[in-house]
C-alpha positions as a Python dict, from the first residue, in 0.01 Angstrom:
ca = {
    (1, 'M'): (0, 0, 0),
    (2, 'P'): (-142, 364, -37),
    (3, 'I'): (-10, 602, -288),
    (4, 'V'): (98, 936, -158),
    (5, 'L'): (105, 1233, -386),
    (6, 'S'): (257, 1536, -199),
    (7, 'V'): (574, 1450, -21),
    (8, 'S'): (837, 1468, -301),
    (9, 'R'): (604, 1591, -575),
    (10, 'L'): (618, 1244, -713),
    (11, 'P'): (341, 971, -674),
    (12, 'Q'): (501, 727, -438),
    (13, 'R'): (404, 420, -231),
    (14, 'L'): (376, 502, 143),
    (15, 'D'): (689, 298, 208),
    (16, 'E'): (894, 498, -42),
    (17, 'T'): (822, 843, 65),
    (18, 'P'): (1107, 1044, 207),
    (19, 'G'): (919, 1098, 545),
    (20, 'A'): (634, 975, 780),
    (21, 'V'): (287, 1010, 646),
    (22, 'T'): (-55, 988, 811),
    (23, 'I'): (-338, 955, 574),
    (24, 'L'): (-690, 1049, 676),
    (25, 'D'): (-920, 895, 420),
    (26, 'R'): (-1297, 961, 353),
    (27, 'D'): (-1409, 687, 602),
    (28, 'M'): (-1193, 811, 892),
    (29, 'I'): (-1300, 1177, 810),
    (30, 'R'): (-1667, 1084, 831),
    (31, 'N'): (-1641, 837, 1127),
    (32, 'S'): (-1462, 1099, 1335),
    (33, 'G'): (-1760, 1328, 1376),
    (34, 'A'): (-1534, 1639, 1343),
    (35, 'R'): (-1703, 1949, 1204),
    (36, 'D'): (-1386, 2097, 1047),
    (37, 'V'): (-1048, 1987, 944),
    (38, 'A'): (-869, 2141, 1244),
    (39, 'D'): (-1065, 1925, 1498),
    (40, 'L'): (-986, 1627, 1270),
    (41, 'L'): (-619, 1662, 1287),
    (42, 'R'): (-609, 1584, 1646),
    (43, 'L'): (-591, 1219, 1530),
    (44, 'V'): (-252, 1288, 1377),
    (45, 'P'): (40, 1200, 1598),
    (46, 'G'): (225, 1496, 1717),
    (47, 'F'): (-38, 1758, 1650),
    (48, 'Q'): (-195, 2016, 1887),
    (49, 'V'): (-527, 2156, 1820),
    (50, 'S'): (-730, 2455, 1943),
    (51, 'N'): (-1089, 2518, 1853),
    (52, 'A'): (-1086, 2883, 1941),
    (53, 'F'): (-1160, 3167, 1686),
    (54, 'E'): (-948, 3409, 1901),
    (55, 'S'): (-672, 3406, 1619),
    (56, 'V'): (-926, 3429, 1347),
    (57, 'A'): (-981, 3052, 1302),
    (58, 'P'): (-914, 2729, 1490),
    (59, 'L'): (-546, 2636, 1486),
    (60, 'V'): (-322, 2319, 1471),
    (61, 'S'): (47, 2280, 1515),
    (62, 'Y'): (309, 2012, 1500),
    (63, 'H'): (559, 1954, 1777),
    (64, 'G'): (481, 2284, 1949),
    (65, 'A'): (200, 2554, 1953),
    (66, 'F'): (461, 2849, 1957),
    (67, 'G'): (272, 3180, 1962),
    (68, 'D'): (-75, 3302, 1860),
    (69, 'Y'): (-61, 3175, 1506),
    (70, 'S'): (45, 2856, 1344),
    (71, 'N'): (310, 2961, 1084),
    (72, 'R'): (547, 2669, 1061),
    (73, 'L'): (338, 2436, 880),
    (74, 'E'): (252, 2434, 496),
    (75, 'L'): (-104, 2392, 395),
    (76, 'Q'): (-167, 2272, 35),
    (77, 'I'): (-525, 2234, -100),
    (78, 'D'): (-518, 2058, -437),
    (79, 'G'): (-154, 2192, -481),
    (80, 'R'): (-244, 2558, -385),
    (81, 'S'): (-56, 2707, -87),
    (82, 'A'): (-338, 2822, 143),
    (83, 'Y'): (-163, 3005, 443),
    (84, 'S'): (-246, 3361, 531),
    (85, 'P'): (22, 3631, 443),
    (86, 'Y'): (-187, 3884, 642),
    (87, 'F'): (-177, 3666, 968),
    (88, 'I'): (199, 3590, 984),
    (89, 'G'): (150, 3264, 763),
    (90, 'S'): (-126, 3121, 978),
    (91, 'I'): (-292, 2816, 823),
    (92, 'G'): (-609, 2861, 1043),
    (93, 'P'): (-832, 3037, 781),
    (94, 'G'): (-720, 2788, 507),
    (95, 'L'): (-822, 2495, 724),
    (96, 'Q'): (-1175, 2634, 716),
    (97, 'S'): (-1186, 2686, 326),
    (98, 'V'): (-1316, 2329, 214),
    (99, 'A'): (-1638, 2145, 312),
    (100, 'L'): (-1544, 1806, 475),
    (101, 'E'): (-1783, 1628, 235),
    (102, 'D'): (-1579, 1747, -58),
    (103, 'I'): (-1242, 1603, 80),
    (104, 'E'): (-1120, 1269, -65),
    (105, 'R'): (-829, 1231, 176),
    (106, 'I'): (-572, 1447, 372),
    (107, 'E'): (-203, 1353, 361),
    (108, 'V'): (-3, 1487, 659),
    (109, 'L'): (373, 1478, 633),
    (110, 'R'): (506, 1452, 995),
    (111, 'G'): (834, 1646, 940),
    (112, 'S'): (1009, 1920, 768),
    (113, 'N'): (949, 1945, 385),
    (114, 'S'): (1088, 2269, 279),
    (115, 'A'): (1285, 2072, 0),
    (116, 'S'): (963, 2044, -189),
    (117, 'Y'): (751, 2341, -75),
    (118, 'G'): (960, 2612, 62),
    (119, 'A'): (991, 2824, 366),
    (120, 'R'): (654, 2756, 531),
    (121, 'A'): (695, 2376, 537),
    (122, 'I'): (973, 2398, 809),
    (123, 'L'): (787, 2155, 1050),
    (124, 'G'): (539, 1960, 819),
    (125, 'V'): (293, 1970, 536),
    (126, 'I'): (-95, 1933, 548),
    (127, 'N'): (-217, 1835, 179),
    (128, 'I'): (-588, 1825, 126),
    (129, 'V'): (-708, 1642, -173),
    (130, 'T'): (-1053, 1714, -292),
    (131, 'R'): (-1277, 1462, -447),
    (132, 'D'): (-1284, 1411, -836),
    (133, 'T'): (-1594, 1569, -970),
    (134, 'A'): (-1679, 1243, -1146),
    (135, 'N'): (-1754, 1089, -807),
    (136, 'T'): (-1982, 1363, -684),
    (137, 'L'): (-2251, 1367, -955),
    (138, 'G'): (-2598, 1435, -844),
    (139, 'V'): (-2741, 1625, -545),
    (140, 'Q'): (-2647, 1613, -170),
    (141, 'G'): (-2766, 1800, 123),
    (142, 'A'): (-2677, 1768, 503),
    (143, 'I'): (-2807, 1960, 808),
    (144, 'T'): (-2654, 1952, 1161),
    (145, 'V'): (-2826, 2075, 1473),
    (146, 'G'): (-2730, 2047, 1840),
    (147, 'D'): (-2611, 2180, 2173),
    (148, 'N'): (-2406, 2511, 2192),
    (149, 'G'): (-2600, 2674, 1901),
    (150, 'I'): (-2465, 2434, 1648),
    (151, 'R'): (-2624, 2488, 1324),
    (152, 'D'): (-2444, 2349, 1007),
    (153, 'T'): (-2584, 2319, 658),
    (154, 'Q'): (-2439, 2190, 338),
    (155, 'A'): (-2572, 2159, -22),
    (156, 'R'): (-2382, 2011, -327),
    (157, 'L'): (-2469, 1988, -711),
    (158, 'G'): (-2257, 1773, -934),
    (159, 'W'): (-2312, 1745, -1312),
    (160, 'G'): (-2138, 1672, -1634),
    (161, 'D'): (-2060, 1392, -1899),
    (162, 'W'): (-1746, 1235, -2044),
    (163, 'R'): (-1625, 1558, -2172),
    (164, 'G'): (-1614, 1718, -1834),
    (165, 'T'): (-1781, 1707, -1481),
    (166, 'F'): (-1854, 1983, -1251),
    (167, 'R'): (-1924, 2044, -879),
    (168, 'L'): (-2074, 2341, -677),
    (169, 'T'): (-2071, 2329, -298),
    (170, 'A'): (-2213, 2569, -47),
    (171, 'D'): (-2216, 2535, 318),
    (172, 'T'): (-2212, 2702, 661),
    (173, 'R'): (-2082, 2605, 1007),
    (174, 'E'): (-2208, 2797, 1295),
    (175, 'D'): (-2206, 2760, 1677),
    (176, 'D'): (-2181, 2974, 2013),
    (177, 'G'): (-1810, 2911, 2050),
    (178, 'L'): (-1603, 2808, 2360),
    (179, 'A'): (-1754, 2871, 2698),
    (180, 'G'): (-1580, 3200, 2822),
    (181, 'A'): (-1488, 3311, 2462),
    (182, 'N'): (-1640, 3599, 2264),
    (183, 'G'): (-1876, 3385, 2011),
    (184, 'Q'): (-2063, 3342, 1817),
    (185, 'N'): (-1890, 3178, 1522),
    (186, 'R'): (-2006, 3150, 1169),
    (187, 'V'): (-1812, 3011, 865),
    (188, 'S'): (-1961, 3054, 514),
    (189, 'R'): (-1810, 2907, 203),
    (190, 'I'): (-1874, 2825, -154),
    (191, 'N'): (-1655, 2617, -375),
    (192, 'F'): (-1662, 2524, -744),
    (193, 'R'): (-1444, 2263, -923),
    (194, 'S'): (-1434, 2133, -1293),
    (195, 'D'): (-1244, 1856, -1451),
    (196, 'I'): (-1236, 1892, -1829),
    (197, 'R'): (-1117, 1597, -2032),
    (198, 'A'): (-1045, 1733, -2366),
    (199, 'N'): (-856, 1433, -2491),
    (200, 'G'): (-638, 1150, -2349),
    (201, 'S'): (-338, 1371, -2314),
    (202, 'D'): (-458, 1692, -2163),
    (203, 'E'): (-626, 1747, -1824),
    (204, 'V'): (-764, 2078, -1722),
    (205, 'Q'): (-906, 2176, -1380),
    (206, 'V'): (-1073, 2504, -1278),
    (207, 'R'): (-1134, 2576, -898),
    (208, 'L'): (-1303, 2893, -759),
    (209, 'G'): (-1396, 2958, -400),
    (210, 'A'): (-1478, 3211, -129),
    (211, 'L'): (-1467, 3191, 254),
    (212, 'K'): (-1612, 3445, 509),
    (213, 'I'): (-1555, 3390, 896),
    (214, 'D'): (-1772, 3608, 1132),
    (215, 'S'): (-1683, 3574, 1492),
    (216, 'G'): (-1567, 3753, 1806),
    (217, 'R'): (-1262, 3816, 1989),
    (218, 'G'): (-1110, 4002, 2292),
    (219, 'T'): (-1160, 3981, 2662),
    (220, 'A'): (-1393, 4175, 2901),
    (221, 'G'): (-1228, 4452, 3064),
    (222, 'N'): (-901, 4454, 2858),
    (223, 'I'): (-880, 4807, 2724),
    (224, 'G'): (-629, 4730, 2433),
    (225, 'D'): (-824, 4400, 2340),
    (226, 'P'): (-1197, 4451, 2429),
    (227, 'L'): (-1475, 4235, 2312),
    (228, 'R'): (-1584, 4296, 1964),
    (229, 'P'): (-1679, 4116, 1646),
    (230, 'F'): (-1448, 4074, 1339),
    (231, 'A'): (-1481, 3936, 992),
    (232, 'F'): (-1224, 3762, 763),
    (233, 'E'): (-1291, 3716, 397),
    (234, 'S'): (-1075, 3530, 133),
    (235, 'S'): (-1139, 3420, -221),
    (236, 'Y'): (-935, 3225, -463),
    (237, 'A'): (-905, 3115, -834),
    (238, 'Q'): (-707, 2822, -948),
    (239, 'L'): (-609, 2675, -1305),
    (240, 'D'): (-430, 2342, -1340),
    (241, 'Y'): (-320, 2212, -1679),
    (242, 'K'): (-130, 1882, -1725),
    (243, 'R'): (-15, 1744, -2049),
    (244, 'I'): (95, 1382, -2070),
    (245, 'L'): (383, 1356, -2330),
    (246, 'N'): (421, 976, -2307),
    (247, 'A'): (379, 686, -2063),
    (248, 'N'): (674, 813, -1852),
    (249, 'E'): (679, 1191, -1892),
    (250, 'D'): (437, 1475, -1825),
    (251, 'V'): (451, 1851, -1766),
    (252, 'A'): (208, 2055, -1530),
    (253, 'L'): (129, 2412, -1520),
    (254, 'K'): (-52, 2583, -1218),
    (255, 'L'): (-184, 2923, -1179),
    (256, 'S'): (-353, 3068, -863),
    (257, 'H'): (-456, 3397, -718),
    (258, 'T'): (-570, 3439, -361),
    (259, 'Q'): (-686, 3747, -177),
    (260, 'E'): (-798, 3821, 171),
    (261, 'R'): (-956, 4098, 387),
    (262, 'Y'): (-974, 4150, 750),
    (263, 'T'): (-1211, 4393, 929),
    (264, 'D'): (-1174, 4468, 1292),
    (265, 'V'): (-1260, 4801, 1430),
    (266, 'F'): (-1346, 4895, 1790),
    (267, 'P'): (-1323, 5206, 2013),
    (268, 'V'): (-1100, 5227, 2318),
    (269, 'Y'): (-1230, 5483, 2579),
    (270, 'L'): (-937, 5670, 2718),
    (271, 'R'): (-1091, 5731, 3063),
    (272, 'Q'): (-1037, 5350, 3129),
    (273, 'W'): (-687, 5412, 3056),
    (274, 'K'): (-614, 5753, 3192),
    (275, 'P'): (-857, 5950, 3412),
    (276, 'V'): (-765, 6280, 3267),
    (277, 'F'): (-971, 6230, 2963),
    (278, 'A'): (-1342, 6297, 2925),
    (279, 'A'): (-1571, 6003, 2943),
    (280, 'N'): (-1667, 6018, 2577),
    (281, 'D'): (-1308, 6059, 2452),
    (282, 'F'): (-1200, 5743, 2267),
    (283, 'I'): (-962, 5620, 1997),
    (284, 'P'): (-1107, 5428, 1693),
    (285, 'V'): (-874, 5122, 1689),
    (286, 'S'): (-843, 4921, 1376),
    (287, 'A'): (-682, 4598, 1248),
    (288, 'N'): (-828, 4627, 907),
    (289, 'G'): (-615, 4521, 599),
    (290, 'T'): (-577, 4322, 279),
    (291, 'A'): (-324, 4081, 132),
    (292, 'S'): (-312, 3880, -182),
    (293, 'S'): (-79, 3626, -349),
    (294, 'D'): (-20, 3523, -717),
    (295, 'V'): (160, 3196, -794),
    (296, 'V'): (273, 3039, -1124),
    (297, 'T'): (436, 2688, -1093),
    (298, 'V'): (577, 2468, -1372),
    (299, 'Q'): (665, 2108, -1323),
    (300, 'H'): (822, 1833, -1527),
    (301, 'T'): (796, 1468, -1410),
    (302, 'L'): (1034, 1192, -1583),
    (303, 'R'): (1052, 835, -1528),
    (304, 'N'): (1351, 728, -1702),
    (305, 'S'): (1339, 357, -1587),
    (306, 'D'): (1256, 132, -1295),
    (307, 'V'): (1571, 276, -1130),
    (308, 'V'): (1525, 655, -1152),
    (309, 'R'): (1250, 891, -1143),
    (310, 'L'): (1276, 1278, -1140),
    (311, 'V'): (1049, 1561, -1086),
    (312, 'W'): (1185, 1938, -1114),
    (313, 'G'): (1048, 2283, -1181),
    (314, 'G'): (1019, 2636, -1062),
    (315, 'E'): (766, 2853, -911),
    (316, 'L'): (720, 3238, -901),
    (317, 'R'): (516, 3366, -593),
    (318, 'S'): (426, 3743, -515),
    (319, 'E'): (276, 3841, -195),
    (320, 'R'): (117, 4188, -129),
    (321, 'I'): (15, 4322, 217),
    (322, 'Q'): (-148, 4661, 299),
    (323, 'S'): (-264, 4782, 648),
    (324, 'Q'): (-231, 5128, 783),
    (325, 'A'): (-343, 4978, 1122),
    (326, 'L'): (-52, 4735, 1147),
    (327, 'Y'): (229, 4915, 959),
    (328, 'N'): (145, 5303, 1005),
    (329, 'T'): (164, 5347, 641),
    (330, 'Q'): (-67, 5313, 334),
    (331, 'S'): (228, 5172, 143),
    (332, 'V'): (188, 4817, 7),
    (333, 'F'): (455, 4558, 106),
    (334, 'V'): (569, 4324, -171),
    (335, 'N'): (756, 4015, -126),
    (336, 'D'): (843, 3808, -446),
    (337, 'F'): (972, 3456, -414),
    (338, 'T'): (1147, 3262, -687),
    (339, 'R'): (1200, 2882, -632),
    (340, 'L'): (1344, 2622, -804),
    (341, 'F'): (1298, 2251, -686),
    (342, 'G'): (1386, 1896, -762),
    (343, 'N'): (1373, 1554, -633),
    (344, 'V'): (1532, 1224, -762),
    (345, 'E'): (1410, 890, -659),
    (346, 'W'): (1691, 652, -719),
    (347, 'C'): (1668, 280, -665),
    (348, 'V'): (2043, 203, -601),
    (349, 'A'): (1987, -164, -534),
    (350, 'K'): (1699, -408, -533),
    (351, 'N'): (1563, -298, -181),
    (352, 'W'): (1752, 37, -141),
    (353, 'L'): (1579, 370, -245),
    (354, 'F'): (1736, 717, -211),
    (355, 'N'): (1523, 1029, -217),
    (356, 'I'): (1759, 1323, -300),
    (357, 'G'): (1588, 1661, -320),
    (358, 'A'): (1638, 2037, -264),
    (359, 'L'): (1458, 2371, -312),
    (360, 'A'): (1653, 2699, -382),
    (361, 'E'): (1459, 2996, -287),
    (362, 'H'): (1519, 3380, -321),
    (363, 'S'): (1298, 3613, -148),
    (364, 'S'): (1312, 3980, -248),
    (365, 'D'): (1296, 4065, 109),
    (366, 'T'): (1528, 3837, 298),
    (367, 'G'): (1759, 3701, 22),
    (368, 'D'): (1851, 3329, -77),
    (369, 'T'): (1817, 3002, 101),
    (370, 'V'): (1878, 2626, 7),
    (371, 'A'): (1670, 2360, 169),
    (372, 'P'): (1807, 2010, 89),
    (373, 'R'): (1700, 1669, 198),
    (374, 'L'): (1854, 1313, 169),
    (375, 'M'): (1646, 1011, 277),
    (376, 'L'): (1718, 643, 246),
    (377, 'N'): (1438, 377, 248),
    (378, 'W'): (1557, 11, 299),
    (379, 'H'): (1295, -257, 234),
    (380, 'L'): (1417, -521, 493),
    (381, 'T'): (1152, -769, 385),
    (382, 'P'): (828, -749, 204),
    (383, 'G'): (606, -527, 423),
    (384, 'H'): (883, -399, 636),
    (385, 'T'): (1077, -69, 575),
    (386, 'L'): (1340, 128, 756),
    (387, 'R'): (1374, 494, 674),
    (388, 'A'): (1651, 731, 782),
    (389, 'G'): (1733, 1078, 667),
    (390, 'I'): (1835, 1444, 716),
    (391, 'S'): (1704, 1781, 594),
    (392, 'K'): (1752, 2142, 644),
    (393, 'A'): (1479, 2410, 621),
    (394, 'Y'): (1444, 2789, 676),
    (395, 'R'): (1159, 3024, 790),
    (396, 'P'): (1232, 3376, 698),
    (397, 'P'): (1047, 3654, 896),
    (398, 'S'): (701, 3760, 789),
    (399, 'N'): (610, 4115, 703),
    (400, 'F'): (463, 4166, 1041),
    (401, 'E'): (765, 4034, 1239),
    (402, 'S'): (989, 4258, 1025),
    (403, 'Y'): (791, 4587, 972),
    (404, 'A'): (510, 4596, 1233),
    (405, 'D'): (431, 4946, 1344),
    (406, 'V'): (122, 4955, 1564),
    (407, 'R'): (45, 5306, 1712),
    (408, 'Y'): (-254, 5477, 1902),
    (409, 'F'): (-319, 5842, 1812),
    (410, 'W'): (-553, 6103, 1950),
    (411, 'H'): (-622, 6416, 1746),
    (412, 'G'): (-284, 6359, 1587),
    (413, 'L'): (-94, 6302, 1915),
    (414, 'Q'): (77, 5975, 1943),
    (415, 'L'): (-27, 5810, 2280),
    (416, 'L'): (122, 5479, 2258),
    (417, 'Q'): (321, 5233, 2039),
    (418, 'T'): (217, 4859, 2118),
    (419, 'A'): (410, 4665, 1852),
    (420, 'H'): (697, 4727, 1624),
    (421, 'G'): (890, 4480, 1394),
    (422, 'S'): (1261, 4430, 1368),
    (423, 'S'): (1430, 4457, 1013),
    (424, 'Q'): (1733, 4278, 1173),
    (425, 'L'): (1566, 3946, 1217),
    (426, 'R'): (1748, 3630, 1069),
    (427, 'A'): (1562, 3351, 926),
    (428, 'E'): (1483, 3046, 1147),
    (429, 'E'): (1685, 2751, 1063),
    (430, 'L'): (1592, 2384, 1124),
    (431, 'V'): (1806, 2076, 1085),
    (432, 'S'): (1575, 1765, 1108),
    (433, 'K'): (1709, 1401, 1160),
    (434, 'E'): (1472, 1101, 1171),
    (435, 'L'): (1451, 727, 1179),
    (436, 'G'): (1153, 551, 1082),
    (437, 'Y'): (1001, 212, 1054),
    (438, 'L'): (695, 107, 856),
    (439, 'G'): (575, -247, 899),
    (440, 'E'): (271, -476, 808),
    (441, 'F'): (173, -780, 1008),
    (442, 'P'): (-104, -949, 789),
    (443, 'D'): (-129, -1246, 1030),
    (444, 'W'): (-215, -1006, 1316),
    (445, 'R'): (-404, -768, 1087),
    (446, 'M'): (-181, -482, 1213),
    (447, 'A'): (24, -217, 1058),
    (448, 'L'): (287, 5, 1244),
    (449, 'D'): (432, 342, 1158),
    (450, 'A'): (701, 466, 1399),
    (451, 'R'): (934, 779, 1392),
    (452, 'L'): (1213, 898, 1605),
    (453, 'F'): (1303, 1247, 1538),
    (454, 'D'): (1559, 1522, 1640),
    (455, 'E'): (1465, 1871, 1509),
    (456, 'K'): (1711, 2152, 1614),
    (457, 'I'): (1581, 2525, 1558),
    (458, 'D'): (1840, 2812, 1539),
    (459, 'N'): (1751, 3184, 1539),
    (460, 'F'): (1409, 3107, 1685),
    (461, 'M'): (1190, 3418, 1643),
    (462, 'R'): (1011, 3525, 1959),
    (463, 'I'): (784, 3810, 2062),
    (464, 'T'): (895, 3997, 2369),
    (465, 'N'): (645, 4082, 2648),
    (466, 'Q'): (744, 4437, 2732),
    (467, 'A'): (565, 4737, 2551),
    (468, 'P'): (606, 4805, 2271),
    (469, 'K'): (624, 4427, 2178),
    (470, 'T'): (880, 4339, 1912),
    (471, 'Y'): (1034, 4024, 1772),
    (472, 'L'): (1386, 3898, 1823),
    (473, 'N'): (1598, 3601, 1754),
    (474, 'D'): (1615, 3405, 2069),
    (475, 'E'): (1778, 3091, 2189),
    (476, 'D'): (1860, 2775, 1982),
    (477, 'F'): (1687, 2468, 2107),
    (478, 'A'): (1594, 2102, 2003),
    (479, 'I'): (1265, 1914, 1972),
    (480, 'R'): (1337, 1533, 2041),
    (481, 'G'): (1106, 1243, 2066),
    (482, 'F'): (917, 961, 1923),
    (483, 'E'): (594, 884, 1791),
    (484, 'Y'): (393, 587, 1636),
    (485, 'Q'): (56, 487, 1484),
    (486, 'L'): (-74, 149, 1519),
    (487, 'R'): (-373, 23, 1308),
    (488, 'W'): (-539, -317, 1410),
    (489, 'Q'): (-826, -491, 1275),
    (490, 'P'): (-910, -727, 1560),
    (491, 'W'): (-1215, -886, 1380),
    (492, 'Q'): (-1422, -828, 1058),
    (493, 'G'): (-1589, -480, 1064),
    (494, 'A'): (-1375, -339, 1345),
    (495, 'Q'): (-1064, -107, 1349),
    (496, 'V'): (-848, 26, 1630),
    (497, 'V'): (-603, 309, 1563),
    (498, 'L'): (-366, 391, 1852),
    (499, 'S'): (-113, 683, 1826),
    (500, 'Q'): (118, 815, 2083),
    (501, 'T'): (383, 1087, 2087),
    (502, 'R'): (652, 1159, 2330),
    (503, 'T'): (808, 1520, 2284),
    (504, 'N'): (1097, 1690, 2476),
    (505, 'I'): (1145, 2055, 2390),
    (506, 'T'): (1484, 2167, 2534),
    (507, 'T'): (1435, 2540, 2603),
    (508, 'V'): (1492, 2755, 2904),
    (509, 'Q'): (1159, 2937, 2845),
    (510, 'P'): (901, 2755, 3051),
    (511, 'G'): (600, 2841, 2834),
    (512, 'D'): (790, 2710, 2521),
    (513, 'A'): (897, 2403, 2681),
    (514, 'L'): (530, 2325, 2721),
    (515, 'A'): (420, 2425, 2376),
    (516, 'A'): (372, 2057, 2307),
    (517, 'P'): (273, 1797, 2579),
    (518, 'K'): (546, 1567, 2664),
    (519, 'L'): (317, 1271, 2639),
    (520, 'A'): (-2, 1259, 2404),
    (521, 'S'): (-212, 968, 2291),
    (522, 'T'): (-522, 916, 2073),
    (523, 'I'): (-715, 580, 2039),
    (524, 'S'): (-1022, 540, 1815),
    (525, 'Y'): (-1246, 232, 1777),
    (526, 'V'): (-1470, 206, 1471),
    (527, 'H'): (-1722, -101, 1448),
    (528, 'S'): (-1943, -159, 1164),
    (529, 'L'): (-2271, -331, 1302),
    (530, 'P'): (-2555, -500, 1130),
    (531, 'G'): (-2826, -261, 961),
    (532, 'Q'): (-2572, -23, 811),
    (533, 'V'): (-2504, 110, 1187),
    (534, 'T'): (-2152, 232, 1264),
    (535, 'L'): (-2017, 302, 1615),
    (536, 'T'): (-1709, 507, 1670),
    (537, 'L'): (-1535, 593, 2010),
    (538, 'A'): (-1224, 818, 2023),
    (539, 'R'): (-1019, 924, 2323),
    (540, 'T'): (-748, 1174, 2336),
    (541, 'D'): (-521, 1228, 2633),
    (542, 'S'): (-219, 1467, 2675),
    (543, 'S'): (6, 1577, 2967),
    (544, 'R'): (6, 1940, 3071),
    (545, 'W'): (66, 2193, 2786),
    (546, 'A'): (34, 2549, 2701),
    (547, 'S'): (-210, 2624, 2426),
    (548, 'F'): (-156, 2881, 2144),
    (549, 'G'): (-77, 3219, 2297),
    (550, 'G'): (-59, 3067, 2646),
    (551, 'N'): (222, 3049, 2898),
    (552, 'E'): (336, 2835, 3184),
    (553, 'D'): (37, 2937, 3394),
    (554, 'D'): (-232, 2856, 3134),
    (555, 'A'): (-88, 2492, 3088),
    (556, 'Q'): (-321, 2206, 3153),
    (557, 'A'): (-369, 1840, 3068),
    (558, 'T'): (-621, 1753, 2814),
    (559, 'R'): (-876, 1455, 2805),
    (560, 'R'): (-1150, 1408, 2572),
    (561, 'T'): (-1375, 1127, 2467),
    (562, 'D'): (-1602, 1146, 2167),
    (563, 'L'): (-1878, 914, 2062),
    (564, 'R'): (-2054, 889, 1721),
    (565, 'L'): (-2329, 649, 1620),
    (566, 'A'): (-2455, 642, 1265),
    (567, 'K'): (-2725, 465, 1075),
    (568, 'G'): (-2711, 426, 686),
    (569, 'L'): (-3022, 514, 502),
    (570, 'R'): (-3134, 372, 145),
    (571, 'W'): (-3442, 374, -58),
    (572, 'G'): (-3407, 280, -420),
    (573, 'T'): (-3089, 435, -566),
    (574, 'R'): (-3089, 715, -294),
    (575, 'R'): (-2875, 697, -4),
    (576, 'G'): (-2828, 881, 337),
    (577, 'E'): (-2718, 887, 689),
    (578, 'V'): (-2843, 1010, 1023),
    (579, 'A'): (-2557, 1040, 1287),
    (580, 'L'): (-2551, 1138, 1654),
    (581, 'V'): (-2227, 1282, 1785),
    (582, 'V'): (-2128, 1359, 2142),
    (583, 'Q'): (-1798, 1543, 2184),
    (584, 'N'): (-1613, 1559, 2512),
    (585, 'M'): (-1826, 1322, 2730),
    (586, 'G'): (-1614, 1409, 3035),
    (587, 'S'): (-1542, 1744, 3214),
    (588, 'A'): (-1464, 2061, 3021),
    (589, 'Y'): (-1097, 2144, 2935),
    (590, 'R'): (-909, 2475, 2868),
    (591, 'D'): (-864, 2580, 2497),
    (592, 'Y'): (-636, 2860, 2382),
    (593, 'Q'): (-680, 3064, 2712),
    (594, 'K'): (-720, 2953, 3066),
    (595, 'E'): (-1070, 3121, 3049),
    (596, 'F'): (-1195, 2946, 2748),
    (597, 'L'): (-1345, 2588, 2803),
    (598, 'F'): (-1448, 2324, 2562),
    (599, 'Q'): (-1757, 2168, 2711),
    (600, 'K'): (-1958, 1860, 2633),
    (601, 'Q'): (-2176, 1914, 2322),
    (602, 'A'): (-2405, 1679, 2130),
    (603, 'Y'): (-2541, 1717, 1776),
    (604, 'L'): (-2747, 1534, 1520),
    (605, 'T'): (-2665, 1528, 1138),
    (606, 'L'): (-2890, 1417, 853),
    (607, 'R'): (-2740, 1372, 517),
    (608, 'L'): (-2917, 1276, 201),
    (609, 'D'): (-2769, 1194, -149),
    (610, 'D'): (-2956, 1173, -474),
}
């Protein structure tokens, strides 16, 4: 039974976690043929994925792609929250910040987890766990080339001894983008990690990294959103210290600093807008700005007995945002969060386990909230567990939703205001109820994870369509449905993974009702053949749904079939792999906007390890 680290902040067996978890391990990541984390997450039940860079980076959502940015999921990378304060809490840029080769596994909690991580975890949590540096010693290099201008490179160096090990990885991801979109896309990143083992009681980890996204956005002929390039840059520093007090107790300290910068400047020629202007009169429009966050987290874990385990702690988080373009002021917006969290794992009887947790949060901007959770796991028989529970979560408005003030000026004269925030917004509230089943059938070589969910959102924040655009608390609605994931090993060396989700969003807004497909399924087949050859086939199907930023008219069904054929290489102690990937072997499908198409593309990857 896999051990999950991120759901309650306690290491727990998968059948004892307070929620449904999908684990994407190293083998699944590599066999998928995906080039980034966002595309990989299409394998998770209930997830929607876009490969467009129109909203700075490819996006994912769970149970609904509401709006242009994905801001109702929490993204953790080795315990560091990696959402973007500048882009309304979007996790898109964060998903691009780690090379796939450096990831050990990805834990995806399918359901609300504000009880552990606060406001951004209102619908779920993606936790990326990178590989221990002791397992990545030596040199590795990889290159990928193919259709659509695909040009990816990666180089990694690992070194060290028993006192400490270190890793430095640099890589790029480049292509010409979706057909109809304003590519080209280039992602450049560098990441460093060290694991220092001073003694048997103390563990120290240092992580540093930087990311740059160069791409294009906009629509031809759109005066307010013309074709132009943009750049997004971010960097981070993280220090983790853990002290093992005894066999049943430890304390941990985490410090992190993250900063980001967005550059997007373009001219709007006024004659296209109003004929009275001269041909060369234009407004220099900018969306430039910066943001940063500083976080201190302290956590204490205590295992009193086989009956009770406890984790509790606190977090201070400070976010700063500055953008003359978005807020019509040079002032810095500061929002400080103070959080207290705790979770008790209580084995009330031999086969009955309670997880009782809560997080109290104070925001200097929006006030106080408390997000509780109660979950019961009942081990019916060995290998079969029922799970039932309820939780409550909140998402306060972001800075842009509250204080946006986007105006166009010409020689000091205001011509237009295109967006303004609303300081009267109330936080979104979510009450989530779920019933789950986790079962293993060793005689059939099968495992099943099923979840029945009822998620009710109150005070849903929506952007209006009329100019100037603003935000308001709209209707309350529910997201209800059923999802499952079935793993089957029909014979030695083969694995089939089938997942399916049925989702019903009960809203009167046609576009939001289609924010998630009513029926979506994924099936993948992996077969290990003689001669170190691996074959992977994956098929995703969904009913009609409106992608990020789309509406009812943009909705379309999605069907995609991928193939990967890989051959392992070995000479002496050196290893490697050559792999051919063909994505979307069928017809092109819409992605993000109806004008953007994901077409068939093939690419070849060569990886060498020393």
